[in-house]
C-alpha positions as CSV (number, residue, x, y, z in Angstrom):
1,X,10.0,38.8,-9.5
2,X,10.3,35.0,-10.5
3,X,9.3,33.2,-7.5
4,X,10.2,29.7,-8.9
5,X,13.9,30.7,-9.7
6,X,16.7,31.8,-7.5
7,X,18.7,29.9,-4.8
8,X,17.8,28.7,-1.3
9,X,20.1,30.4,1.1
10,X,19.7,28.4,4.2
11,X,18.9,30.6,7.2
12,X,17.7,33.4,5.2
13,X,13.8,34.1,4.2
14,X,13.1,32.3,1.1
15,X,10.8,35.1,-0.2
16,X,14.0,37.3,-0.4
17,X,15.8,35.3,-2.7
18,X,13.3,33.5,-4.8
19,X,11.9,30.2,-4.4
20,X,13.9,26.8,-5.6
21,X,11.4,23.8,-5.8
22,X,13.3,20.6,-6.2
23,X,12.4,17.0,-7.0
24,X,8.8,16.1,-6.9
25,X,7.9,19.7,-5.6
26,X,8.8,21.3,-8.9
27,X,7.4,18.4,-10.9
28,X,4.1,18.4,-9.3
29,X,3.9,22.3,-9.8
30,X,4.6,22.0,-13.3
31,X,2.5,19.0,-14.2
32,X,-0.7,19.9,-16.1
33,X,-2.4,16.8,-15.1
34,X,-6.2,17.7,-14.0
35,X,-6.1,15.6,-10.8
36,X,-2.8,15.3,-8.7
37,X,-2.1,13.8,-5.4
38,X,1.0,15.0,-3.7
39,X,1.6,13.0,-0.6
40,X,4.3,14.1,1.6
41,X,6.4,13.1,4.5
42,X,6.5,15.1,7.6
43,X,7.5,18.9,7.1
44,X,7.8,17.9,3.4
45,X,6.4,21.2,2.2
46,X,3.0,19.9,1.2
47,X,1.0,23.0,2.2
48,X,3.5,25.3,0.5
49,X,3.0,23.4,-2.8
50,X,-0.5,23.6,-2.5
51,X,-0.3,27.3,-2.0
52,X,2.1,27.7,-5.0
53,X,-0.2,25.6,-7.3
54,X,-3.1,28.4,-6.5
55,X,-0.7,31.2,-6.8
56,X,0.7,30.3,-10.3
57,X,-2.8,29.4,-11.4
58,X,-4.0,32.8,-10.2
59,X,-1.2,34.8,-11.8
60,X,-1.8,33.0,-15.1
61,X,-5.6,33.5,-15.3
62,X,-5.4,37.0,-14.2
63,X,-2.1,38.3,-15.9
64,X,-2.3,36.1,-19.1
65,X,-5.9,35.2,-19.8
66,X,-7.5,38.3,-18.4
67,X,-9.9,36.2,-16.2
68,X,-10.6,38.3,-12.9
69,X,-13.5,36.4,-11.4
70,X,-12.2,32.9,-10.7
71,X,-12.7,31.1,-7.4
72,X,-10.1,28.7,-5.8
73,X,-10.9,26.8,-2.6
74,X,-8.6,25.0,-0.1
75,X,-10.7,22.3,1.3
76,X,-9.9,20.3,4.7
77,X,-11.6,18.5,7.3
78,X,-11.8,21.6,9.5
79,X,-11.0,25.5,8.9
80,X,-7.8,25.1,11.0
81,X,-6.3,22.4,8.7
82,X,-6.7,24.9,5.7
83,X,-5.1,27.9,7.3
84,X,-1.4,27.1,6.5
85,X,-2.0,27.3,2.8
86,X,-3.8,30.5,3.1
87,X,-0.8,31.9,5.1
88,X,1.5,30.7,2.5
89,X,-0.8,32.4,-0.3
90,X,-0.8,35.7,1.6
91,X,3.0,35.7,1.8
92,X,3.3,34.9,-1.8
93,X,1.0,37.6,-3.0
94,X,2.7,40.1,-0.6
95,X,6.1,39.5,-2.0
96,X,4.7,39.8,-5.5
97,X,3.3,43.4,-4.3
98,X,-0.3,42.2,-5.5
99,X,-2.9,44.1,-3.6
100,X,-5.3,41.8,-1.6
101,X,-7.2,41.6,1.5
102,X,-6.7,38.7,3.8
103,X,-9.7,37.8,6.2
104,X,-8.9,35.5,9.1
105,X,-12.0,35.2,11.4
106,X,-11.7,32.7,14.3
107,X,-13.5,29.2,13.7
108,X,-14.7,30.3,10.3
109,X,-13.8,30.5,6.7
110,X,-10.6,32.4,5.7
111,X,-11.0,34.5,2.5
112,X,-8.3,36.3,0.2
113,X,-10.0,38.9,-2.0
114,X,-8.7,41.5,-4.4
115,X,-9.8,45.1,-4.6
116,X,-9.1,45.2,-8.4
117,X,-10.8,42.0,-9.4
118,X,-13.6,39.8,-8.0
119,X,-11.6,36.6,-7.8
120,X,-11.6,34.8,-4.4
121,X,-9.7,32.2,-2.5
122,X,-11.4,30.8,0.3
123,X,-11.4,27.7,2.8
124,X,-13.8,25.1,3.1
125,X,-14.8,22.3,5.5
126,X,-15.5,18.9,4.5
127,X,-17.8,18.3,7.4
128,X,-20.5,20.0,5.1
129,X,-19.9,18.8,1.7
130,X,-22.6,20.6,0.2
131,X,-20.6,24.0,0.7
132,X,-18.5,22.8,-2.2
133,X,-21.4,22.8,-4.6
134,X,-22.5,26.4,-4.1
135,X,-20.2,27.9,-7.0
136,X,-17.9,26.5,-9.7
137,X,-14.3,26.5,-8.8
138,X,-11.2,27.1,-11.0
139,X,-9.1,24.9,-8.8
140,X,-9.3,23.1,-5.3
141,X,-6.4,22.2,-2.9
142,X,-7.5,19.4,-0.6
143,X,-5.4,19.9,2.5
144,X,-4.6,16.9,4.8
145,X,-6.7,15.1,2.1
146,X,-6.4,11.8,3.9
147,X,-8.4,13.0,6.8
148,X,-11.5,13.6,4.6
149,X,-13.8,11.2,3.2
150,X,-13.8,10.3,-0.6
151,X,-17.1,12.2,-1.1
152,X,-15.2,15.4,-0.7
153,X,-12.8,14.5,-3.7
154,X,-15.8,13.5,-5.7
155,X,-17.5,16.7,-4.9
156,X,-14.4,18.8,-5.6
157,X,-14.0,16.9,-9.1
158,X,-17.7,18.0,-9.9
159,X,-17.2,21.6,-9.1
160,X,-14.1,22.1,-11.2
161,X,-15.9,20.6,-14.3
162,X,-17.6,23.7,-15.6
163,X,-14.2,25.7,-15.4
164,X,-12.0,22.9,-16.7
165,X,-10.2,23.3,-13.5
166,X,-8.1,21.1,-11.3
167,X,-8.0,19.4,-8.0
168,X,-4.7,18.9,-5.9
169,X,-4.8,16.4,-3.0
170,X,-1.9,16.8,-0.4
171,X,-1.2,15.4,3.0
172,X,0.4,12.6,4.7
173,X,-0.8,9.0,4.8
174,X,-1.8,9.4,8.6
175,X,-5.2,9.4,10.5
176,X,-6.9,8.3,7.2
177,X,-10.7,8.1,6.9
178,X,-10.8,4.8,5.2
179,X,-8.3,3.3,2.7
180,X,-9.1,5.5,-0.3
181,X,-6.2,7.8,0.2
182,X,-3.6,5.2,0.1
183,X,-5.4,3.2,-2.7
184,X,-5.3,6.3,-4.7
185,X,-1.6,6.8,-4.5
186,X,-1.4,3.1,-5.8
187,X,-3.8,3.5,-8.6
188,X,-2.5,6.9,-9.7
189,X,1.2,5.6,-9.7
190,X,0.1,3.7,-13.0
191,X,-0.2,4.9,-16.6
192,X,-3.6,5.5,-17.9
193,X,-5.0,6.4,-14.4
194,X,-7.5,9.3,-13.5
195,X,-4.8,11.3,-12.0
196,X,-1.0,11.4,-11.2
197,X,0.5,10.6,-7.8
198,X,3.7,12.3,-6.5
199,X,5.6,11.8,-3.3
200,X,7.0,14.9,-1.5
201,X,9.7,13.2,0.8
202,X,10.5,15.4,3.8
203,X,14.1,15.8,2.7
204,X,13.1,17.8,-0.4
205,X,12.3,20.6,2.1
206,X,15.7,22.2,2.1
207,X,14.7,24.8,4.6
208,X,13.8,22.4,7.3
209,X,16.5,19.7,6.4
210,X,19.4,21.4,4.6
211,X,21.4,18.3,4.2
212,X,18.6,16.7,1.9
213,X,18.4,13.0,2.1
214,X,21.7,13.1,4.1
215,X,20.5,15.5,6.6
216,X,21.6,14.2,10.3
217,X,17.9,14.4,11.1
218,X,16.6,12.3,8.4
219,X,19.4,9.7,8.9
220,X,18.5,9.5,12.6
221,X,14.9,8.9,11.7
222,X,15.8,6.4,9.3
223,X,17.4,4.3,12.2
224,X,14.8,5.1,14.7
225,X,12.0,3.7,12.5
226,X,11.3,0.6,10.7
227,X,11.6,0.8,6.9
228,X,7.9,1.0,6.1
229,X,7.2,3.7,8.7
230,X,10.1,5.7,7.7
231,X,9.0,5.6,4.1
232,X,5.3,6.7,5.2
233,X,6.5,9.2,7.6
234,X,9.3,10.8,5.8
235,X,9.2,9.5,2.4
236,X,5.7,10.1,1.4
237,X,5.1,6.6,0.3
238,X,2.1,4.7,1.5
239,X,2.8,1.7,3.7
240,X,0.6,-1.5,3.5
241,X,-2.6,-2.1,5.8
242,X,-1.8,-4.0,8.9
243,X,-4.8,-6.3,8.2
244,X,-3.8,-7.4,4.7
245,X,-4.0,-11.1,4.1
246,X,-1.2,-11.0,1.7
247,X,1.3,-8.3,3.0
248,X,4.2,-9.9,1.0
249,X,2.7,-8.9,-2.4
250,X,4.8,-6.0,-3.9
251,X,4.5,-4.9,-7.3
252,X,8.3,-3.9,-7.5
253,X,9.4,-7.6,-7.1
254,X,6.5,-9.6,-8.2
255,X,5.6,-8.0,-11.5
256,X,8.0,-8.4,-14.6
257,X,8.3,-10.1,-18.0
258,X,9.6,-13.6,-18.0
259,X,11.8,-12.5,-21.0
260,X,12.2,-8.7,-20.4
261,X,14.2,-7.9,-23.4
262,X,11.5,-9.3,-25.5
263,X,8.6,-7.6,-23.6
264,X,6.9,-11.2,-23.1
265,X,6.3,-13.8,-20.7
266,X,4.5,-16.6,-22.6
267,X,6.7,-19.4,-23.8
268,X,5.2,-21.0,-26.8
269,X,7.0,-24.3,-26.3
270,X,5.8,-24.9,-22.7
271,X,2.6,-26.2,-21.5
272,X,-0.1,-23.7,-19.8
273,X,-2.1,-24.3,-16.6
274,X,-5.2,-22.5,-15.7
275,X,-5.8,-21.7,-12.0
276,X,-9.5,-20.7,-11.6
277,X,-12.0,-19.6,-8.9
278,X,-15.3,-19.6,-10.8
279,X,-17.7,-16.7,-9.9
280,X,-21.3,-15.9,-10.0
281,X,-22.2,-13.1,-7.7
282,X,-18.6,-12.0,-7.6
283,X,-15.5,-11.9,-9.9
284,X,-14.7,-14.8,-12.1
285,X,-11.0,-15.4,-12.2
286,X,-8.8,-17.4,-14.5
287,X,-5.0,-17.2,-14.1
288,X,-3.0,-19.1,-17.0
289,X,0.6,-19.9,-15.5
290,X,3.7,-21.6,-16.8
291,X,6.0,-23.3,-14.5
292,X,9.9,-22.9,-14.3
293,X,11.3,-25.3,-11.7
294,X,10.3,-23.6,-8.4
295,X,8.7,-20.6,-10.1
296,X,5.1,-20.3,-11.0
297,X,4.7,-17.5,-13.7
298,X,1.3,-15.9,-14.2
299,X,1.4,-15.1,-17.9
300,X,-2.1,-13.4,-18.3
301,X,-5.3,-13.3,-16.5
302,X,-9.1,-13.3,-17.2
303,X,-10.9,-11.4,-14.5
304,X,-14.4,-10.6,-15.2
305,X,-17.6,-9.3,-13.3
306,X,-21.1,-10.6,-14.2
307,X,-20.0,-13.2,-16.9
308,X,-21.3,-16.8,-17.3
309,X,-18.9,-19.7,-17.5
310,X,-19.3,-19.9,-21.3
311,X,-18.3,-16.3,-21.7
312,X,-15.3,-16.8,-19.7
313,X,-14.4,-20.0,-21.5
314,X,-14.8,-18.4,-24.9
315,X,-12.6,-15.4,-23.8
316,X,-9.9,-17.9,-22.6
317,X,-10.2,-20.1,-25.9
318,X,-9.5,-16.9,-27.9
319,X,-6.0,-16.2,-26.3
320,X,-2.9,-17.3,-28.0
321,X,-1.9,-19.5,-25.1
322,X,-5.2,-21.6,-25.3
323,X,-3.8,-24.5,-27.5
324,X,-1.0,-25.1,-24.8
325,X,-3.4,-25.4,-22.0
326,X,-2.7,-28.8,-20.4
327,X,-4.8,-28.9,-17.4
328,X,-7.0,-26.6,-15.2
329,X,-7.1,-26.3,-11.4
330,X,-10.2,-25.2,-9.9
331,X,-12.2,-24.6,-6.5
332,X,-13.6,-27.9,-5.1
333,X,-17.0,-26.2,-5.5
334,X,-16.5,-26.6,-9.1
335,X,-17.6,-30.3,-9.0
336,X,-20.8,-29.6,-7.3
337,X,-24.2,-29.8,-9.1
338,X,-26.2,-26.5,-9.2
339,X,-29.9,-25.5,-9.7
340,X,-28.7,-23.2,-12.7
341,X,-26.8,-25.7,-14.7
342,X,-24.3,-28.7,-14.8
343,X,-21.1,-28.5,-12.7
344,X,-18.7,-26.0,-13.6
345,X,-16.1,-28.8,-14.5
346,X,-18.5,-30.2,-17.0
347,X,-19.1,-26.7,-18.5
348,X,-15.4,-26.2,-18.9
349,X,-14.8,-29.6,-20.4
350,X,-17.7,-29.2,-22.8
351,X,-16.9,-25.7,-23.6
352,X,-13.1,-26.2,-24.0
353,X,-14.0,-29.0,-26.7
354,X,-16.2,-26.9,-28.4
355,X,-14.0,-23.7,-28.6
356,X,-10.5,-25.3,-28.9
357,X,-11.2,-28.8,-29.9
358,X,-9.1,-30.4,-27.2
359,X,-9.7,-32.3,-24.0
360,X,-9.2,-30.4,-20.9
361,X,-8.1,-32.4,-17.8
362,X,-9.4,-30.6,-14.6
363,X,-8.3,-30.9,-10.9
364,X,-10.9,-30.0,-8.4
365,X,-9.4,-30.9,-4.8
366,X,-10.5,-29.7,-1.6
367,X,-7.8,-27.0,-0.5
368,X,-8.1,-25.8,3.2
369,X,-8.2,-22.0,3.1
370,X,-5.4,-21.4,5.4
371,X,-3.2,-24.0,4.0
372,X,-3.4,-22.4,0.5
373,X,-2.9,-18.9,1.9
374,X,0.1,-20.2,3.7
375,X,1.9,-21.4,0.6
376,X,0.8,-18.3,-1.4
377,X,2.4,-16.1,1.2
378,X,5.6,-18.3,1.2
379,X,5.6,-18.0,-2.7
380,X,5.4,-14.2,-2.6
381,X,8.0,-13.7,0.1
382,X,10.4,-16.0,-1.8
383,X,10.3,-13.7,-4.6
384,X,11.7,-10.9,-2.8
385,X,15.4,-9.9,-3.1
386,X,17.2,-11.3,-0.1
387,X,18.6,-7.7,0.8
388,X,15.0,-5.9,0.6
389,X,13.5,-8.8,2.7
390,X,16.1,-8.2,5.4
391,X,15.6,-4.5,5.5
392,X,11.7,-5.0,5.6
393,X,11.1,-7.9,7.8
394,X,14.2,-8.5,9.9
395,X,13.7,-5.8,12.3
396,X,15.6,-7.1,15.2
397,X,18.8,-7.8,12.8
398,X,19.4,-11.2,13.8
399,X,21.3,-13.4,11.7
400,X,18.7,-15.3,9.5
401,X,17.8,-16.1,6.0
402,X,14.3,-14.4,5.2
403,X,13.5,-15.9,1.9
404,X,14.1,-19.4,0.4
405,X,15.3,-19.3,-3.2
406,X,14.9,-22.8,-3.5
407,X,11.1,-22.8,-2.2
408,X,7.9,-21.9,-4.1
409,X,7.9,-18.4,-6.1
410,X,5.3,-16.6,-7.7
411,X,5.8,-13.9,-10.5
412,X,3.4,-12.1,-12.6
413,X,3.6,-10.8,-16.2
414,X,2.3,-7.0,-16.6
415,X,-0.6,-8.5,-18.5
416,X,-1.5,-10.3,-15.4
417,X,-0.9,-8.0,-12.7
418,X,-3.8,-5.5,-12.6
419,X,-6.4,-7.4,-11.0
420,X,-3.9,-8.3,-8.1
421,X,-2.0,-5.1,-7.8
422,X,-4.5,-2.6,-9.1
423,X,-5.3,-0.7,-12.4
424,X,-8.0,-0.7,-15.0
425,X,-9.8,-3.9,-14.9
426,X,-13.0,-4.9,-16.7
427,X,-13.7,-1.4,-17.8
428,X,-13.4,0.1,-14.3
429,X,-10.6,1.3,-11.9
430,X,-9.8,-1.6,-9.2
431,X,-7.4,-1.4,-6.5
432,X,-6.5,-4.8,-6.6
433,X,-7.0,-8.0,-4.6
434,X,-3.6,-7.9,-2.9
435,X,-4.5,-4.3,-1.6
436,X,-8.0,-4.8,-0.7
437,X,-8.2,-8.5,0.7
438,X,-8.2,-8.1,4.5
439,X,-8.4,-10.1,7.8
440,X,-11.3,-9.2,10.1
441,X,-11.1,-6.9,13.1
442,X,-13.0,-7.2,16.2
443,X,-14.6,-4.3,18.0
444,X,-11.5,-3.1,19.7
445,X,-9.8,-2.9,16.2
446,X,-7.5,-6.0,16.9
447,X,-7.1,-8.4,13.9
448,X,-8.6,-11.8,14.6
449,X,-6.2,-14.5,13.7
450,X,-6.4,-15.5,10.1
451,X,-9.9,-14.7,9.6
452,X,-10.3,-13.2,6.1
453,X,-13.2,-11.1,5.0
454,X,-14.6,-13.3,2.0
455,X,-14.5,-10.4,-0.6
456,X,-11.8,-9.5,-3.1
457,X,-10.1,-12.8,-3.1
458,X,-11.0,-14.6,-6.1
459,X,-7.8,-14.4,-8.0
460,X,-5.9,-15.1,-4.7
461,X,-8.0,-18.2,-4.1
462,X,-7.5,-19.2,-7.7
463,X,-3.7,-18.9,-7.4
464,X,-3.7,-20.7,-3.9
465,X,-5.4,-23.8,-5.4
466,X,-2.8,-23.9,-8.0
467,X,0.0,-23.4,-5.9
468,X,-1.0,-26.3,-3.5
469,X,-1.6,-28.5,-6.5
470,X,1.9,-27.8,-8.1
471,X,3.9,-27.6,-5.0
472,X,1.9,-29.8,-2.6
473,X,1.0,-28.4,0.8
474,X,4.7,-28.8,1.8
475,X,5.8,-26.5,-0.9
476,X,8.8,-28.7,-1.5
477,X,7.9,-29.2,-5.4
478,X,5.5,-30.8,-7.7
479,X,5.2,-34.5,-8.4
480,X,6.0,-34.2,-12.0
481,X,9.6,-32.9,-11.3
482,X,10.5,-34.5,-7.8
483,X,8.3,-37.7,-7.7
484,X,6.3,-38.5,-4.6
485,X,2.7,-37.9,-3.8
486,X,0.4,-38.1,-6.6
487,X,-3.0,-36.2,-5.8
488,X,-6.3,-37.5,-6.6
489,X,-7.4,-35.9,-10.2
490,X,-10.5,-35.8,-12.1
491,X,-10.3,-36.2,-15.7
492,X,-13.3,-35.0,-17.9
493,X,-13.2,-36.4,-21.5
């Protein structure tokens, strides 16, 4: 019996007619990627997908490879959270007439064994991660993975290494133990990541929602909830943390090539401006930008940990856009004399003359943190399409314009996006500053008004300095285009 073919007959048992997996359910099962995250909406069939993943691997290993002593695990925060996958497996094995024993002790590990083979499928609790390390596993399904800790995933990865096995994480984005589960979804959505992310929307479970995306219950839920909550609860998509400093940052709207048909953003005939937040104990960030009327376009980024100013300058000087650099805008602290050497602005002036052979004009004005963040947020919001901004931010549906297309806007070339939106940065996976930079919470969990935690903010600050310099605090346009106030500048010969 081919359990992955046939048609679903609504109101009848799936097991009697075969199983039709649709959309990402099928893609998730067929994907050979070693590590997969399948985050689903309510009643999206996550536990069933996890069970089918084990079942198919079991059939292949025993029936095709002749390996009869494998071990699979269903790992969850508690034994009860792993039971649904085991029930599905019992049913799958029974429908295929595969002899097996199913032990279901109360408040203890459940186990499926086979009289003809030594293979086993067991449940594990993440409350004692050492249990994962007792034997090598062929595959591990992490049930309601968001309610476990990241250490459990690390242990699962380690235990499938010997067998060249796999790990499937499944669950919703609710009740997460830390931000790691949502950050993983963002990171694994990008090419070259450690694993692959699939969303399993509720409406792909045709047994529960026969009408699919247009099922009346799904449409009613879409009206009841805000767009972000609906996407999380039913669409299997992570929502942004409520304490993010830059909640308007969205890779869908802010990352694009300036010349999409050419696959490039750099304009060789226009000047380049460097926005920088020098770092010593934290990241050193340099964001080269080009200006298009009311749009600041980040064409590239140099984002490094543990580098000296001279190393950063040399890396920037080797870029194709280096000869077009007209000015650098830096943190006011770059003017300060330091025990370990001359001020940063002097290092940049000397280094740029050495590597590029040009004089670099440097601006290092005081920029109040909240003023810089305010114009930064406005520039991000104004880059949203108005219809999307209306759906996401205009919950009361009152007549208003959410974005200001004539106001400051901020865009990123794909070459500049990873340190901000997440990806492989300086030889390591990084969730991105827009996903990590947060406001403080008090003991009751309430966000304290505009009080950012001073980490994961280096590129954000660099961009804020540049936006204030270009648009002024009012956000009404730079002096070079519109006239008006000319800020105090420092020119270093």
